[in-house]
N, C-alpha and C positions, 0 to 999 in steps of 0.2 A: 147481641141478638143474632139468631140464625132463623132462616125460613127453610123448612124441610118438607118436601112432598113425599108422602108414603102412598104407594099404590095399594089397592085393596088387598088385604091379607098380609101386608108387609109390616115388619116391626124391627125394633132395635134388639140387641142382646140385653140381658140383664146388665145393669151398670150402676155405678155410683158417681156422684160429683162431690168434690171437696167442699163446695159451696152450694147453697140452695138453687133450685131451678124453678122457673115459672113456665108453664106450657099453656099456650092459647091456641085454640082451634080456629083457624082463619076460614077454612071451608071444608066441607065434607064431614065425615064422622071418624073420630079418633078413639083410640083405646089407651088406657093407662093402668098400670098395676104396680103397687108397692109390694115387696115380698111379704107374704103372710096375710095380705088383704085380698079382697075381691076385686075383679076387673071393673073399672069404671069406663063407661062409654060416654064420650063427650061430643057434642054437636057444635056446629059453627057458632062462634060467639061465647062458648064456654071455656073455662080455664081450670087448671089444677096446679098444685104446688108439690114439689118434691123436696123434702128437707135434705140437708147435707148428709152425706154418708149413709143414706138409706137405699138399698138395692131396689131398682125399679126398671120397668121397660115402658115404651110407648110406641105407637104406630097407628095404622089405619084399622078400620073395622073390616071384617071378612069380606063384605060385599060392597064397600065404598072406599074410595080414596080419601085422603085427608092431607091438608096443608097445615102444619103446625109452626107457630112462632115460638121459639124457645128463648127465654130471657135468662141470662146469667149475670146477676148484679155484680159479681166479683170475678168474672172470667170463667172460662171452661177448663175445668180440671177433672178429666173423665178417667174412670177405671172400668174397663170392660170385664165382665164376668162371664157366666155361661150363656149358651144360646137358649132362647125361649122356645120350648118345644111346641109342636102343634097342639098337643093335649093341654099344655098350660095356656096357650093363646086362646083356645076355644073354651077355657074354663072347665075342662073335663078332669082336672086333678085338683086335689086340695091345695090351697095356697101353702107354700112352704116358707 
């Protein structure tokens, strides 16, 4: 498990994990998107699941920080991909 604090407007790069990942919002408002899907906004107490080998990103909402607990049942095996653009982060482009 890791606890990560994202300041308002911050996010990871697109990335994949070799194993599944569970994300839990401990406080604030977070965002999560799997490639090709719509952005999901998560509030404190809500969670989401990232399947293995599916590109995704996560972070804070544009106007609120978020603390996320990330659970890796089989360890962290991360592959970084491209940067999440501002247009992607704000949902102004079609999911790719």
